[in-house]
N, CA, C and O atoms as a GROMACS GRO file, in nm:
protein
  192
    1MET      N    1   2.670   1.836   0.653
    1MET     CA    2   2.714   1.722   0.562
    1MET      C    3   2.647   1.785   0.432
    1MET      O    4   2.554   1.864   0.420
    2VAL      N    5   2.750   1.705   0.316
    2VAL     CA    6   2.778   1.744   0.163
    2VAL      C    7   2.619   1.701   0.125
    2VAL      O    8   2.519   1.773   0.116
    3ARG      N    9   2.633   1.579   0.110
    3ARG     CA   10   2.464   1.547   0.049
    3ARG      C   11   2.363   1.597   0.069
    3ARG      O   12   2.265   1.610  -0.006
    4ARG      N   13   2.386   1.637   0.206
    4ARG     CA   14   2.260   1.655   0.216
    4ARG      C   15   2.252   1.826   0.194
    4ARG      O   16   2.136   1.866   0.197
    5ASP      N   17   2.332   1.911   0.177
    5ASP     CA   18   2.328   2.064   0.128
    5ASP      C   19   2.312   2.035  -0.063
    5ASP      O   20   2.258   2.131  -0.117
    6ALA      N   21   2.344   1.945  -0.140
    6ALA     CA   22   2.351   1.907  -0.251
    6ALA      C   23   2.200   1.874  -0.266
    6ALA      O   24   2.137   1.916  -0.364
    7ALA      N   25   2.142   1.798  -0.169
    7ALA     CA   26   1.998   1.774  -0.222
    7ALA      C   27   1.890   1.921  -0.206
    7ALA      O   28   1.792   1.948  -0.277
    8ARG      N   29   1.933   1.983  -0.117
    8ARG     CA   30   1.864   2.094  -0.061
    8ARG      C   31   1.912   2.171  -0.164
    8ARG      O   32   1.814   2.191  -0.236
    9GLY      N   33   2.033   2.239  -0.226
    9GLY     CA   34   2.060   2.264  -0.340
    9GLY      C   35   1.990   2.284  -0.470
    9GLY      O   36   1.938   2.384  -0.519
   10LEU      N   37   2.004   2.150  -0.516
   10LEU     CA   38   1.884   2.068  -0.634
   10LEU      C   39   1.780   2.106  -0.616
   10LEU      O   40   1.713   2.132  -0.716
   11GLY      N   41   1.718   2.125  -0.476
   11GLY     CA   42   1.506   2.143  -0.484
   11GLY      C   43   1.534   2.297  -0.482
   11GLY      O   44   1.437   2.371  -0.465
   12GLU      N   45   1.642   2.345  -0.495
   12GLU     CA   46   1.609   2.516  -0.511
   12GLU      C   47   1.650   2.592  -0.676
   12GLU      O   48   1.600   2.686  -0.736
   13ILE      N   49   1.762   2.500  -0.708
   13ILE     CA   50   1.800   2.537  -0.794
   13ILE      C   51   1.810   2.444  -0.928
   13ILE      O   52   1.862   2.486  -1.031
   14GLY      N   53   1.751   2.307  -0.914
   14GLY     CA   54   1.766   2.178  -0.996
   14GLY      C   55   1.646   2.196  -1.106
   14GLY      O   56   1.579   2.298  -1.124
   15THR      N   57   1.635   2.069  -1.175
   15THR     CA   58   1.564   2.081  -1.269
   15THR      C   59   1.464   1.924  -1.308
   15THR      O   60   1.488   1.841  -1.220
   16SER      N   61   1.379   1.878  -1.396
   16SER     CA   62   1.327   1.791  -1.352
   16SER      C   63   1.455   1.653  -1.375
   16SER      O   64   1.472   1.555  -1.302
   17ARG      N   65   1.506   1.678  -1.462
   17ARG     CA   66   1.676   1.603  -1.493
   17ARG      C   67   1.696   1.539  -1.353
   17ARG      O   68   1.693   1.417  -1.339
   18ASP      N   69   1.718   1.628  -1.247
   18ASP     CA   70   1.794   1.574  -1.122
   18ASP      C   71   1.705   1.520  -1.023
   18ASP      O   72   1.737   1.502  -0.906
   19VAL      N   73   1.577   1.492  -1.078
   19VAL     CA   74   1.542   1.407  -0.998
   19VAL      C   75   1.578   1.232  -0.978
   19VAL      O   76   1.582   1.184  -0.865
   20PRO      N   77   1.601   1.150  -1.097
   20PRO     CA   78   1.672   1.071  -1.060
   20PRO      C   79   1.727   1.043  -0.922
   20PRO      O   80   1.688   0.980  -0.823
   21LYS      N   81   1.873   1.143  -0.968
   21LYS     CA   82   1.970   1.185  -0.893
   21LYS      C   83   1.932   1.152  -0.715
   21LYS      O   84   1.969   1.079  -0.623
   22LEU      N   85   1.842   1.250  -0.740
   22LEU     CA   86   1.765   1.244  -0.602
   22LEU      C   87   1.700   1.174  -0.510
   22LEU      O   88   1.688   1.184  -0.388
   23ASN      N   89   1.634   1.051  -0.646
   23ASN     CA   90   1.606   0.981  -0.581
   23ASN      C   91   1.628   0.860  -0.545
   23ASN      O   92   1.550   0.775  -0.500
   24LYS      N   93   1.800   0.852  -0.580
   24LYS     CA   94   1.896   0.762  -0.551
   24LYS      C   95   1.935   0.783  -0.413
   24LYS      O   96   1.947   0.685  -0.338
   25LEU      N   97   1.960   0.921  -0.365
   25LEU     CA   98   1.973   0.998  -0.219
   25LEU      C   99   1.849   0.964  -0.126
   25LEU      O  100   1.874   0.986  -0.008
   26LYS      N  101   1.737   0.922  -0.147
   26LYS     CA  102   1.626   0.892  -0.082
   26LYS      C  103   1.662   0.695   0.003
   26LYS      O  104   1.593   0.621   0.074
   27ASN      N  105   1.770   0.688  -0.043
   27ASN     CA  106   1.831   0.589  -0.004
   27ASN      C  107   1.948   0.547   0.063
   27ASN      O  108   1.999   0.438   0.091
   28ASP      N  109   1.986   0.717   0.086
   28ASP     CA  110   2.132   0.698   0.163
   28ASP      C  111   2.125   0.680   0.325
   28ASP      O  112   2.022   0.692   0.392
   29PRO      N  113   2.249   0.651   0.371
   29PRO     CA  114   2.247   0.592   0.509
   29PRO      C  115   2.158   0.688   0.615
   29PRO      O  116   2.102   0.653   0.719
   30HIS      N  117   2.165   0.806   0.560
   30HIS     CA  118   2.163   0.943   0.650
   30HIS      C  119   2.014   0.963   0.700
   30HIS      O  120   1.952   0.995   0.599
   31PRO      N  121   1.932   0.959   0.802
   31PRO     CA  122   1.791   0.981   0.746
   31PRO      C  123   1.804   1.180   0.690
   31PRO      O  124   1.738   1.220   0.595
   32GLU      N  125   1.882   1.257   0.755
   32GLU     CA  126   1.918   1.395   0.687
   32GLU      C  127   1.914   1.382   0.543
   32GLU      O  128   1.868   1.473   0.475
   33VAL      N  129   1.950   1.298   0.503
   33VAL     CA  130   2.043   1.287   0.346
   33VAL      C  131   1.893   1.268   0.275
   33VAL      O  132   1.836   1.344   0.198
   34ARG      N  133   1.849   1.146   0.325
   34ARG     CA  134   1.682   1.119   0.288
   34ARG      C  135   1.572   1.204   0.291
   34ARG      O  136   1.470   1.169   0.230
   35GLN      N  137   1.575   1.307   0.351
   35GLN     CA  138   1.514   1.383   0.401
   35GLN      C  139   1.525   1.524   0.316
   35GLN      O  140   1.427   1.591   0.283
   36ALA      N  141   1.612   1.544   0.298
   36ALA     CA  142   1.661   1.650   0.216
   36ALA      C  143   1.635   1.622   0.076
   36ALA      O  144   1.601   1.707  -0.006
   37ALA      N  145   1.654   1.487   0.050
   37ALA     CA  146   1.612   1.418  -0.086
   37ALA      C  147   1.429   1.392  -0.109
   37ALA      O  148   1.366   1.362  -0.210
   38ALA      N  149   1.405   1.406  -0.033
   38ALA     CA  150   1.247   1.374  -0.067
   38ALA      C  151   1.192   1.511  -0.082
   38ALA      O  152   1.118   1.545  -0.176
   39GLU      N  153   1.236   1.597   0.027
   39GLU     CA  154   1.201   1.728  -0.008
   39GLU      C  155   1.250   1.824  -0.108
   39GLU      O  156   1.211   1.941  -0.110
   40ALA      N  157   1.341   1.769  -0.195
   40ALA     CA  158   1.388   1.814  -0.307
   40ALA      C  159   1.288   1.756  -0.421
   40ALA      O  160   1.251   1.840  -0.503
   41VAL      N  161   1.258   1.674  -0.430
   41VAL     CA  162   1.219   1.582  -0.489
   41VAL      C  163   1.038   1.640  -0.496
   41VAL      O  164   0.980   1.645  -0.604
   42ALA      N  165   0.987   1.667  -0.399
   42ALA     CA  166   0.891   1.700  -0.379
   42ALA      C  167   0.876   1.839  -0.437
   42ALA      O  168   0.767   1.854  -0.492
   43LYS      N  169   0.969   1.966  -0.441
   43LYS     CA  170   0.948   2.124  -0.471
   43LYS      C  171   1.009   2.109  -0.604
   43LYS      O  172   1.012   2.221  -0.656
   44LEU      N  173   1.058   2.019  -0.682
   44LEU     CA  174   1.089   2.041  -0.829
   44LEU      C  175   0.989   1.944  -0.910
   44LEU      O  176   1.001   1.925  -1.031
   45LYS      N  177   0.903   1.892  -0.839
   45LYS     CA  178   0.802   1.846  -0.892
   45LYS      C  179   0.652   1.944  -0.886
   45LYS      O  180   0.564   1.939  -0.972
   46SER      N  181   0.649   2.017  -0.783
   46SER     CA  182   0.587   2.102  -0.772
   46SER      C  183   0.604   2.273  -0.856
   46SER      O  184   0.522   2.364  -0.862
   47LYS      N  185   0.749   2.263  -0.915
   47LYS     CA  186   0.764   2.371  -1.006
   47LYS      C  187   0.730   2.322  -1.165
   47LYS      O  188   0.767   2.398  -1.255
   48LYS      N  189   0.677   2.225  -1.191
   48LYS     CA  190   0.611   2.231  -1.320
   48LYS      C  191   0.508   2.285  -1.345
   48LYS      O  192   0.463   2.282  -1.460
   0.00000   0.00000   0.00000
């Protein structure tokens, strides 16, 4: 799934500027996308 993979990628290489985009994905209709977005946000916040 493209959105799930994009969220995972942002979690690995993204910056704090990507958090708003990921927060929008936390409302996605697909649970896999929501989970990936939540994990990505947590990773980005822990990079600080």
